[in-house]
Backbone atoms as SQL, in Angstrom:
CREATE TABLE atoms (id INTEGER PRIMARY KEY, chain TEXT, resi INTEGER, resn TEXT, atom TEXT, x REAL, y REAL, z REAL);
INSERT INTO atoms VALUES
  (1, 'A', 1, 'MET', 'N', -4.526, 1.684, 6.841),
  (2, 'A', 1, 'MET', 'CA', -5.371, 2.848, 6.948),
  (3, 'A', 1, 'MET', 'C', -4.525, 4.102, 6.730),
  (4, 'A', 2, 'LYS', 'N', -5.020, 5.029, 5.917),
  (5, 'A', 2, 'LYS', 'CA', -4.323, 6.289, 5.682),
  (6, 'A', 2, 'LYS', 'C', -4.479, 7.211, 6.882),
  (7, 'A', 3, 'PRO', 'N', -3.435, 8.008, 7.176),
  (8, 'A', 3, 'PRO', 'CA', -3.606, 9.028, 8.223),
  (9, 'A', 3, 'PRO', 'C', -4.711, 10.000, 7.819),
  (10, 'A', 4, 'LEU', 'N', -5.322, 10.650, 8.806),
  (11, 'A', 4, 'LEU', 'CA', -6.417, 11.583, 8.520),
  (12, 'A', 4, 'LEU', 'C', -6.021, 12.644, 7.511),
  (13, 'A', 5, 'SER', 'N', -4.810, 13.201, 7.623),
  (14, 'A', 5, 'SER', 'CA', -4.407, 14.258, 6.702),
  (15, 'A', 5, 'SER', 'C', -4.286, 13.719, 5.271),
  (16, 'A', 6, 'ALA', 'N', -3.794, 12.503, 5.107),
  (17, 'A', 6, 'ALA', 'CA', -3.677, 11.922, 3.775),
  (18, 'A', 6, 'ALA', 'C', -5.055, 11.597, 3.210),
  (19, 'A', 7, 'ALA', 'N', -5.928, 11.069, 4.042),
  (20, 'A', 7, 'ALA', 'CA', -7.272, 10.728, 3.591),
  (21, 'A', 7, 'ALA', 'C', -8.037, 11.966, 3.133),
  (22, 'A', 8, 'ARG', 'N', -7.742, 13.098, 3.725),
  (23, 'A', 8, 'ARG', 'CA', -8.425, 14.349, 3.359),
  (24, 'A', 8, 'ARG', 'C', -7.608, 15.187, 2.387),
  (25, 'A', 9, 'LYS', 'N', -6.503, 14.626, 1.902),
  (26, 'A', 9, 'LYS', 'CA', -5.645, 15.287, 0.917),
  (27, 'A', 9, 'LYS', 'C', -5.135, 16.645, 1.403),
  (28, 'A', 10, 'VAL', 'N', -4.704, 16.689, 2.655),
  (29, 'A', 10, 'VAL', 'CA', -4.109, 17.892, 3.221),
  (30, 'A', 10, 'VAL', 'C', -2.599, 17.774, 3.067),
  (31, 'A', 11, 'PRO', 'N', -1.972, 18.666, 2.293),
  (32, 'A', 11, 'PRO', 'CA', -0.516, 18.596, 2.155),
  (33, 'A', 11, 'PRO', 'C', 0.141, 18.718, 3.535),
  (34, 'A', 12, 'THR', 'N', 1.110, 17.876, 3.785),
  (35, 'A', 12, 'THR', 'CA', 1.735, 17.826, 5.100),
  (36, 'A', 12, 'THR', 'C', 3.244, 17.786, 4.944),
  (37, 'A', 13, 'ARG', 'N', 3.922, 18.463, 5.828),
  (38, 'A', 13, 'ARG', 'CA', 5.385, 18.497, 5.817),
  (39, 'A', 13, 'ARG', 'C', 5.868, 18.251, 7.233),
  (40, 'A', 14, 'VAL', 'N', 6.867, 17.399, 7.394),
  (41, 'A', 14, 'VAL', 'CA', 7.425, 17.099, 8.707),
  (42, 'A', 14, 'VAL', 'C', 8.837, 17.670, 8.778),
  (43, 'A', 15, 'VAL', 'N', 9.086, 18.428, 9.831),
  (44, 'A', 15, 'VAL', 'CA', 10.391, 19.050, 10.049),
  (45, 'A', 15, 'VAL', 'C', 10.858, 18.676, 11.443),
  (46, 'A', 16, 'SER', 'N', 12.112, 18.322, 11.572),
  (47, 'A', 16, 'SER', 'CA', 12.672, 17.982, 12.877),
  (48, 'A', 16, 'SER', 'C', 13.546, 19.125, 13.381),
  (49, 'A', 17, 'VAL', 'N', 13.332, 19.526, 14.624),
  (50, 'A', 17, 'VAL', 'CA', 14.169, 20.544, 15.271),
  (51, 'A', 17, 'VAL', 'C', 14.700, 19.920, 16.562),
  (52, 'A', 18, 'PRO', 'N', 15.769, 19.128, 16.450),
  (53, 'A', 18, 'PRO', 'CA', 16.265, 18.441, 17.643),
  (54, 'A', 18, 'PRO', 'C', 16.994, 19.353, 18.629),
  (55, 'A', 19, 'CYS', 'N', 17.400, 20.544, 18.181),
  (56, 'A', 19, 'CYS', 'CA', 18.135, 21.443, 19.069),
  (57, 'A', 19, 'CYS', 'C', 17.723, 22.889, 18.796),
  (58, 'A', 20, 'PHE', 'N', 16.977, 23.475, 19.730),
  (59, 'A', 20, 'PHE', 'CA', 16.538, 24.868, 19.567),
  (60, 'A', 20, 'PHE', 'C', 17.720, 25.815, 19.394),
  (61, 'A', 21, 'GLU', 'N', 18.783, 25.623, 20.174),
  (62, 'A', 21, 'GLU', 'CA', 19.926, 26.539, 20.124),
  (63, 'A', 21, 'GLU', 'C', 20.548, 26.576, 18.732),
  (64, 'A', 22, 'LEU', 'N', 20.742, 25.408, 18.133),
  (65, 'A', 22, 'LEU', 'CA', 21.313, 25.370, 16.785),
  (66, 'A', 22, 'LEU', 'C', 20.336, 25.936, 15.756),
  (67, 'A', 23, 'PHE', 'N', 19.061, 25.640, 15.925),
  (68, 'A', 23, 'PHE', 'CA', 18.055, 26.152, 14.994),
  (69, 'A', 23, 'PHE', 'C', 18.014, 27.675, 15.027),
  (70, 'A', 24, 'PHE', 'N', 18.000, 28.261, 16.228),
  (71, 'A', 24, 'PHE', 'CA', 17.921, 29.715, 16.342),
  (72, 'A', 24, 'PHE', 'C', 19.239, 30.410, 16.021),
  (73, 'A', 25, 'ALA', 'N', 20.338, 29.652, 15.922),
  (74, 'A', 25, 'ALA', 'CA', 21.613, 30.219, 15.492),
  (75, 'A', 25, 'ALA', 'C', 21.659, 30.409, 13.972),
  (76, 'A', 26, 'LEU', 'N', 20.739, 29.749, 13.257),
  (77, 'A', 26, 'LEU', 'CA', 20.661, 29.907, 11.805),
  (78, 'A', 26, 'LEU', 'C', 20.135, 31.292, 11.462),
  (79, 'A', 27, 'PRO', 'N', 20.529, 31.832, 10.321),
  (80, 'A', 27, 'PRO', 'CA', 19.931, 33.090, 9.874),
  (81, 'A', 27, 'PRO', 'C', 18.413, 32.923, 9.695),
  (82, 'A', 28, 'GLU', 'N', 17.687, 33.996, 9.886),
  (83, 'A', 28, 'GLU', 'CA', 16.224, 33.945, 9.807),
  (84, 'A', 28, 'GLU', 'C', 15.732, 33.344, 8.498),
  (85, 'A', 29, 'ALA', 'N', 16.365, 33.680, 7.389),
  (86, 'A', 29, 'ALA', 'CA', 15.934, 33.150, 6.090),
  (87, 'A', 29, 'ALA', 'C', 16.048, 31.625, 6.051),
  (88, 'A', 30, 'GLU', 'N', 17.095, 31.088, 6.648),
  (89, 'A', 30, 'GLU', 'CA', 17.250, 29.627, 6.685),
  (90, 'A', 30, 'GLU', 'C', 16.212, 28.985, 7.597),
  (91, 'A', 31, 'ARG', 'N', 15.929, 29.614, 8.741),
  (92, 'A', 31, 'ARG', 'CA', 14.893, 29.082, 9.640),
  (93, 'A', 31, 'ARG', 'C', 13.550, 29.068, 8.922),
  (94, 'A', 32, 'ASN', 'N', 13.246, 30.159, 8.217),
  (95, 'A', 32, 'ASN', 'CA', 11.974, 30.236, 7.486),
  (96, 'A', 32, 'ASN', 'C', 11.902, 29.182, 6.389),
  (97, 'A', 33, 'ALA', 'N', 13.025, 28.901, 5.740),
  (98, 'A', 33, 'ALA', 'CA', 13.050, 27.876, 4.689),
  (99, 'A', 33, 'ALA', 'C', 12.804, 26.494, 5.287),
  (100, 'A', 34, 'VAL', 'N', 13.300, 26.242, 6.476),
  (101, 'A', 34, 'VAL', 'CA', 13.093, 24.946, 7.131),
  (102, 'A', 34, 'VAL', 'C', 11.640, 24.776, 7.532),
  (103, 'A', 35, 'VAL', 'N', 11.086, 25.772, 8.212),
  (104, 'A', 35, 'VAL', 'CA', 9.714, 25.677, 8.714),
  (105, 'A', 35, 'VAL', 'C', 8.702, 25.813, 7.582),
  (106, 'A', 36, 'GLY', 'N', 8.974, 26.635, 6.606),
  (107, 'A', 36, 'GLY', 'CA', 8.055, 26.820, 5.495),
  (108, 'A', 36, 'GLY', 'C', 6.968, 27.821, 5.825),
  (109, 'A', 37, 'ALA', 'N', 6.016, 27.926, 4.929),
  (110, 'A', 37, 'ALA', 'CA', 4.942, 28.911, 5.059),
  (111, 'A', 37, 'ALA', 'C', 3.580, 28.227, 5.153),
  (112, 'A', 38, 'ALA', 'N', 3.467, 27.277, 6.032),
  (113, 'A', 38, 'ALA', 'CA', 2.213, 26.545, 6.185),
  (114, 'A', 38, 'ALA', 'C', 1.136, 27.431, 6.798),
  (115, 'A', 39, 'LYS', 'N', -0.126, 27.086, 6.513),
  (116, 'A', 39, 'LYS', 'CA', -1.241, 27.802, 7.137),
  (117, 'A', 39, 'LYS', 'C', -1.194, 27.631, 8.649),
  (118, 'A', 40, 'ILE', 'N', -0.834, 26.458, 9.079),
  (119, 'A', 40, 'ILE', 'CA', -0.702, 26.182, 10.515),
  (120, 'A', 40, 'ILE', 'C', 0.531, 25.322, 10.742),
  (121, 'A', 41, 'ASN', 'N', 1.082, 25.432, 11.931),
  (122, 'A', 41, 'ASN', 'CA', 2.214, 24.606, 12.342),
  (123, 'A', 41, 'ASN', 'C', 1.813, 23.857, 13.603),
  (124, 'A', 42, 'VAL', 'N', 2.194, 22.604, 13.666),
  (125, 'A', 42, 'VAL', 'CA', 1.911, 21.777, 14.830),
  (126, 'A', 42, 'VAL', 'C', 3.231, 21.178, 15.300),
  (127, 'A', 43, 'ALA', 'N', 3.558, 21.389, 16.555),
  (128, 'A', 43, 'ALA', 'CA', 4.757, 20.783, 17.139),
  (129, 'A', 43, 'ALA', 'C', 4.366, 19.500, 17.852),
  (130, 'A', 44, 'VAL', 'N', 5.220, 18.506, 17.739),
  (131, 'A', 44, 'VAL', 'CA', 5.038, 17.236, 18.432),
  (132, 'A', 44, 'VAL', 'C', 6.279, 17.037, 19.286),
  (133, 'A', 45, 'GLU', 'N', 6.067, 16.921, 20.577),
  (134, 'A', 45, 'GLU', 'CA', 7.190, 16.878, 21.515),
  (135, 'A', 45, 'GLU', 'C', 6.902, 15.868, 22.610),
  (136, 'A', 46, 'ALA', 'N', 7.881, 15.037, 22.903),
  (137, 'A', 46, 'ALA', 'CA', 7.729, 14.082, 23.999),
  (138, 'A', 46, 'ALA', 'C', 8.044, 14.777, 25.314),
  (139, 'A', 47, 'GLY', 'N', 7.770, 16.045, 25.359),
  (140, 'A', 47, 'GLY', 'CA', 7.980, 16.865, 26.550),
  (141, 'A', 47, 'GLY', 'C', 6.943, 17.971, 26.550),
  (142, 'A', 48, 'ILE', 'N', 7.279, 19.091, 27.148),
  (143, 'A', 48, 'ILE', 'CA', 6.323, 20.193, 27.262),
  (144, 'A', 48, 'ILE', 'C', 6.463, 21.188, 26.109),
  (145, 'A', 49, 'ARG', 'N', 5.521, 22.104, 26.000),
  (146, 'A', 49, 'ARG', 'CA', 5.455, 23.068, 24.900),
  (147, 'A', 49, 'ARG', 'C', 6.554, 24.120, 24.948),
  (148, 'A', 50, 'GLN', 'N', 7.161, 24.316, 26.094),
  (149, 'A', 50, 'GLN', 'CA', 8.137, 25.387, 26.291),
  (150, 'A', 50, 'GLN', 'C', 9.132, 25.467, 25.128),
  (151, 'A', 51, 'GLY', 'N', 9.223, 26.644, 24.530),
  (152, 'A', 51, 'GLY', 'CA', 10.152, 26.879, 23.442),
  (153, 'A', 51, 'GLY', 'C', 9.550, 26.737, 22.055),
  (154, 'A', 52, 'TRP', 'N', 8.491, 25.990, 21.926),
  (155, 'A', 52, 'TRP', 'CA', 7.922, 25.734, 20.602),
  (156, 'A', 52, 'TRP', 'C', 7.163, 26.920, 20.018),
  (157, 'A', 53, 'ASP', 'N', 6.609, 27.796, 20.846),
  (158, 'A', 53, 'ASP', 'CA', 5.842, 28.920, 20.311),
  (159, 'A', 53, 'ASP', 'C', 6.685, 29.814, 19.410),
  (160, 'A', 54, 'ALA', 'N', 7.984, 29.892, 19.672),
  (161, 'A', 54, 'ALA', 'CA', 8.859, 30.698, 18.826),
  (162, 'A', 54, 'ALA', 'C', 8.956, 30.132, 17.414),
  (163, 'A', 55, 'ILE', 'N', 8.643, 28.861, 17.250),
  (164, 'A', 55, 'ILE', 'CA', 8.706, 28.221, 15.941),
  (165, 'A', 55, 'ILE', 'C', 7.315, 28.084, 15.325),
  (166, 'A', 56, 'ILE', 'N', 6.343, 27.640, 16.107),
  (167, 'A', 56, 'ILE', 'CA', 5.006, 27.379, 15.553),
  (168, 'A', 56, 'ILE', 'C', 4.082, 28.580, 15.652),
  (169, 'A', 57, 'GLY', 'N', 4.478, 29.596, 16.412),
  (170, 'A', 57, 'GLY', 'CA', 3.616, 30.754, 16.630),
  (171, 'A', 57, 'GLY', 'C', 2.609, 30.464, 17.729),
  (172, 'A', 58, 'SER', 'N', 2.086, 31.500, 18.318),
  (173, 'A', 58, 'SER', 'CA', 1.161, 31.320, 19.437),
  (174, 'A', 58, 'SER', 'C', -0.144, 30.649, 19.009),
  (175, 'A', 59, 'ALA', 'N', -0.468, 30.721, 17.727),
  (176, 'A', 59, 'ALA', 'CA', -1.688, 30.080, 17.225),
  (177, 'A', 59, 'ALA', 'C', -1.427, 28.650, 16.758),
  (178, 'A', 60, 'GLY', 'N', -0.183, 28.212, 16.833),
  (179, 'A', 60, 'GLY', 'CA', 0.157, 26.865, 16.386),
  (180, 'A', 60, 'GLY', 'C', -0.415, 25.807, 17.314),
  (181, 'A', 61, 'GLY', 'N', -0.485, 24.611, 16.807),
  (182, 'A', 61, 'GLY', 'CA', -0.966, 23.496, 17.610),
  (183, 'A', 61, 'GLY', 'C', 0.194, 22.784, 18.290),
  (184, 'A', 62, 'PHE', 'N', -0.111, 22.129, 19.385),
  (185, 'A', 62, 'PHE', 'CA', 0.921, 21.397, 20.115),
  (186, 'A', 62, 'PHE', 'C', 0.375, 20.060, 20.563),
  (187, 'A', 63, 'VAL', 'N', 1.164, 19.027, 20.345),
  (188, 'A', 63, 'VAL', 'CA', 0.841, 17.692, 20.826),
  (189, 'A', 63, 'VAL', 'C', 2.031, 17.243, 21.655),
  (190, 'A', 64, 'GLY', 'N', 1.802, 17.044, 22.936),
  (191, 'A', 64, 'GLY', 'CA', 2.894, 16.626, 23.805),
  (192, 'A', 64, 'GLY', 'C', 2.403, 16.431, 25.218),
  (193, 'A', 65, 'MET', 'N', 3.345, 16.323, 26.104),
  (194, 'A', 65, 'MET', 'CA', 3.019, 16.090, 27.503),
  (195, 'A', 65, 'MET', 'C', 2.720, 17.424, 28.182),
  (196, 'A', 66, 'SER', 'N', 1.922, 17.370, 29.221),
  (197, 'A', 66, 'SER', 'CA', 1.534, 18.593, 29.925),
  (198, 'A', 66, 'SER', 'C', 2.244, 18.736, 31.266),
  (199, 'A', 67, 'ASN', 'N', 2.988, 17.712, 31.663),
  (200, 'A', 67, 'ASN', 'CA', 3.724, 17.806, 32.923),
  (201, 'A', 67, 'ASN', 'C', 4.831, 16.762, 32.934),
  (202, 'A', 68, 'PHE', 'N', 5.655, 16.815, 33.960),
  (203, 'A', 68, 'PHE', 'CA', 6.742, 15.858, 34.108),
  (204, 'A', 68, 'PHE', 'C', 6.438, 14.920, 35.263),
  (205, 'A', 69, 'GLY', 'N', 7.143, 13.831, 35.310),
  (206, 'A', 69, 'GLY', 'CA', 7.045, 12.944, 36.453),
  (207, 'A', 69, 'GLY', 'C', 6.419, 11.605, 36.164),
  (208, 'A', 70, 'ALA', 'N', 5.757, 11.460, 35.015),
  (209, 'A', 70, 'ALA', 'CA', 5.147, 10.175, 34.688),
  (210, 'A', 70, 'ALA', 'C', 6.238, 9.196, 34.272),
  (211, 'A', 71, 'SER', 'N', 6.063, 7.963, 34.658),
  (212, 'A', 71, 'SER', 'CA', 7.051, 6.950, 34.326),
  (213, 'A', 71, 'SER', 'C', 6.353, 5.687, 33.848),
  (214, 'A', 72, 'ALA', 'N', 6.721, 5.252, 32.663),
  (215, 'A', 72, 'ALA', 'CA', 6.180, 4.033, 32.074),
  (216, 'A', 72, 'ALA', 'C', 6.910, 3.822, 30.753),
  (217, 'A', 73, 'PRO', 'N', 6.731, 2.685, 30.106),
  (218, 'A', 73, 'PRO', 'CA', 7.290, 2.524, 28.765),
  (219, 'A', 73, 'PRO', 'C', 6.750, 3.631, 27.848),
  (220, 'A', 74, 'TYR', 'N', 7.608, 4.115, 26.944),
  (221, 'A', 74, 'TYR', 'CA', 7.236, 5.282, 26.146),
  (222, 'A', 74, 'TYR', 'C', 5.935, 5.101, 25.373),
  (223, 'A', 75, 'LYS', 'N', 5.660, 3.917, 24.857),
  (224, 'A', 75, 'LYS', 'CA', 4.413, 3.724, 24.101),
  (225, 'A', 75, 'LYS', 'C', 3.201, 3.930, 24.995),
  (226, 'A', 76, 'ASP', 'N', 3.296, 3.512, 26.242),
  (227, 'A', 76, 'ASP', 'CA', 2.204, 3.725, 27.196),
  (228, 'A', 76, 'ASP', 'C', 2.044, 5.205, 27.516),
  (229, 'A', 77, 'LEU', 'N', 3.166, 5.909, 27.729),
  (230, 'A', 77, 'LEU', 'CA', 3.112, 7.343, 28.023),
  (231, 'A', 77, 'LEU', 'C', 2.555, 8.126, 26.837),
  (232, 'A', 78, 'TYR', 'N', 3.005, 7.807, 25.646),
  (233, 'A', 78, 'TYR', 'CA', 2.513, 8.515, 24.464),
  (234, 'A', 78, 'TYR', 'C', 1.003, 8.336, 24.319),
  (235, 'A', 79, 'ARG', 'N', 0.537, 7.123, 24.511),
  (236, 'A', 79, 'ARG', 'CA', -0.910, 6.873, 24.442),
  (237, 'A', 79, 'ARG', 'C', -1.641, 7.665, 25.521),
  (238, 'A', 80, 'HIS', 'N', -1.111, 7.627, 26.742),
  (239, 'A', 80, 'HIS', 'CA', -1.741, 8.323, 27.876),
  (240, 'A', 80, 'HIS', 'C', -1.824, 9.832, 27.633),
  (241, 'A', 81, 'PHE', 'N', -0.750, 10.420, 27.112),
  (242, 'A', 81, 'PHE', 'CA', -0.720, 11.864, 26.888),
  (243, 'A', 81, 'PHE', 'C', -1.201, 12.263, 25.497),
  (244, 'A', 82, 'GLY', 'N', -1.592, 11.305, 24.676),
  (245, 'A', 82, 'GLY', 'CA', -2.117, 11.614, 23.349),
  (246, 'A', 82, 'GLY', 'C', -1.060, 12.019, 22.347),
  (247, 'A', 83, 'VAL', 'N', 0.152, 11.552, 22.509),
  (248, 'A', 83, 'VAL', 'CA', 1.208, 11.847, 21.551),
  (249, 'A', 83, 'VAL', 'C', 1.160, 10.749, 20.483),
  (250, 'A', 84, 'THR', 'N', 0.176, 10.888, 19.611),
  (251, 'A', 84, 'THR', 'CA', -0.080, 9.877, 18.580),
  (252, 'A', 84, 'THR', 'C', -0.292, 10.552, 17.227),
  (253, 'A', 85, 'ALA', 'N', -0.110, 9.794, 16.173),
  (254, 'A', 85, 'ALA', 'CA', -0.337, 10.321, 14.830),
  (255, 'A', 85, 'ALA', 'C', -1.778, 10.802, 14.678),
  (256, 'A', 86, 'GLU', 'N', -2.710, 10.069, 15.260),
  (257, 'A', 86, 'GLU', 'CA', -4.128, 10.455, 15.166),
  (258, 'A', 86, 'GLU', 'C', -4.368, 11.807, 15.833),
  (259, 'A', 87, 'LYS', 'N', -3.730, 12.051, 16.965),
  (260, 'A', 87, 'LYS', 'CA', -3.905, 13.325, 17.680),
  (261, 'A', 87, 'LYS', 'C', -3.261, 14.466, 16.890),
  (262, 'A', 88, 'VAL', 'N', -2.110, 14.213, 16.281),
  (263, 'A', 88, 'VAL', 'CA', -1.459, 15.250, 15.454),
  (264, 'A', 88, 'VAL', 'C', -2.373, 15.632, 14.300),
  (265, 'A', 89, 'ALA', 'N', -2.936, 14.637, 13.612),
  (266, 'A', 89, 'ALA', 'CA', -3.847, 14.916, 12.505),
  (267, 'A', 89, 'ALA', 'C', -5.073, 15.672, 12.991),
  (268, 'A', 90, 'GLU', 'N', -5.620, 15.265, 14.137),
  (269, 'A', 90, 'GLU', 'CA', -6.799, 15.936, 14.697),
  (270, 'A', 90, 'GLU', 'C', -6.508, 17.398, 15.016),
  (271, 'A', 91, 'VAL', 'N', -5.373, 17.679, 15.654),
  (272, 'A', 91, 'VAL', 'CA', -5.003, 19.053, 16.005),
  (273, 'A', 91, 'VAL', 'C', -4.825, 19.880, 14.734),
  (274, 'A', 92, 'ALA', 'N', -4.120, 19.333, 13.751),
  (275, 'A', 92, 'ALA', 'CA', -3.881, 20.061, 12.504),
  (276, 'A', 92, 'ALA', 'C', -5.190, 20.355, 11.785),
  (277, 'A', 93, 'LEU', 'N', -6.049, 19.356, 11.670),
  (278, 'A', 93, 'LEU', 'CA', -7.317, 19.553, 10.960),
  (279, 'A', 93, 'LEU', 'C', -8.218, 20.534, 11.698),
  (280, 'A', 94, 'ASN', 'N', -8.205, 20.512, 13.023),
  (281, 'A', 94, 'ASN', 'CA', -9.014, 21.462, 13.797),
  (282, 'A', 94, 'ASN', 'C', -8.497, 22.889, 13.648),
  (283, 'A', 95, 'LYS', 'N', -7.193, 23.055, 13.467),
  (284, 'A', 95, 'LYS', 'CA', -6.617, 24.395, 13.289),
  (285, 'A', 95, 'LYS', 'C', -6.924, 24.955, 11.901),
  (286, 'A', 96, 'LEU', 'N', -7.131, 24.054, 10.929),
  (287, 'A', 96, 'LEU', 'CA', -7.456, 24.512, 9.581),
  (288, 'A', 96, 'LEU', 'C', -8.862, 25.029, 9.571);
């Protein structure tokens, strides 16, 4: 089955920002080249949104956990908190 974005022919780009400190140490032009000029940005984080607004903007979408303290195998936690490819596609399509 194709992801929702592929099925609807929505161009998609995936960027990894494993370290905010290193990312923000880059010159602004390089940061902009990494993130690109998408209509919307969606962050996917196995944690909370904190810090992502500086990259995705306040209107950006976020898929991640809403609190700390849950304990289970990661696949169970991701399902529980909706950190799934389907949820990312849904958030992106709703923002468009």
